[in-house]
N, C-alpha and C positions, 0 to 999 in steps of 0.2 A: 447807793445806800448812804444814809446819814442818820444820825441820832440827835435829837433835841432833848437836853436835860434842863429842867428849870427848878430853881429855888428862888432866892431873892433876885438873882440874875439868871440868865440862861446860857448854856454852852452847846455848841454844835460840835460833835466829834464823830469819829468812825466814818468819815466821808470817803467813799470809794466808788470808782466806776470801773467796770470790767474793761480791760484794755481794748477789747474788740469794739467797744461803743464810745470810747473817748473822742472828744472833739465834735460831738454831735449835739451838745447842749443839754445833756441829761443832768449834769451836775448843777448848772445854772438854774434850770427849771425846777429841779427838786428842792434846791435851797430856797428859791423864791417862795415855794409853797410852805416850807418850814418857818421862814421868818414871819409869815402872816399869822402864825398860830399864837403869837404872844405879843404883848406891848412892852414887856420887860427888856432891859438891855441884853443883847446877845453877843457873846464872845466866841472866838475859836482860835486855836493855835495851829501854826503851820511852820514847817521847817523853812528857813530862809532860802535854801537852794531849790525849793519846790515851786519854780516859776509857773508851771501850768496851773497848779492849785491856787496860787496867789492871784493869777489872772482871772480864774473862775470866781473867786470870792470878791474881787473888785467889781466884776460885772454885776454881781448881785447887790452890791452896795456896802461891802465891808471895807474899812480903812485901817491902816496901821495904827496901833495904840501904843505898844511897848514891846520890849524884848524880855522874855522870861525863860530861864533855863535854856538859853540858846535858841529858842523858837520865837518867831514873830507872833504876837498876840494881836488879833484884829477884832474890831468892834463893828457891829452893823449900824450904819447911819440911815435912819428912816428918811425918805424923801419928804421934804417940806411941801405940803400942798397948800393951796390958797385957803382951804378950810381950816387947817391947824396953824397957819401963820397968823390968822386973825384972832386967835384965842389969847 
């Protein structure tokens, strides 16, 4: 489960995988589908100690941006393709 909220930027929140299904790629696959829904910047917050979640987000393409209220804020970095490198 995850939710994408958009305004001038977008935020992904409420990311959750049932413990019975963790480690099977559901989080990565679900988030990859969500990030394709917008071209706006996408942020998410994650607790610094939540290493499994951070690993999932990094696999999708999120990178550390800043610390806010004790949580890591990550931003989605779109892969540069040959097509958009030439623009």
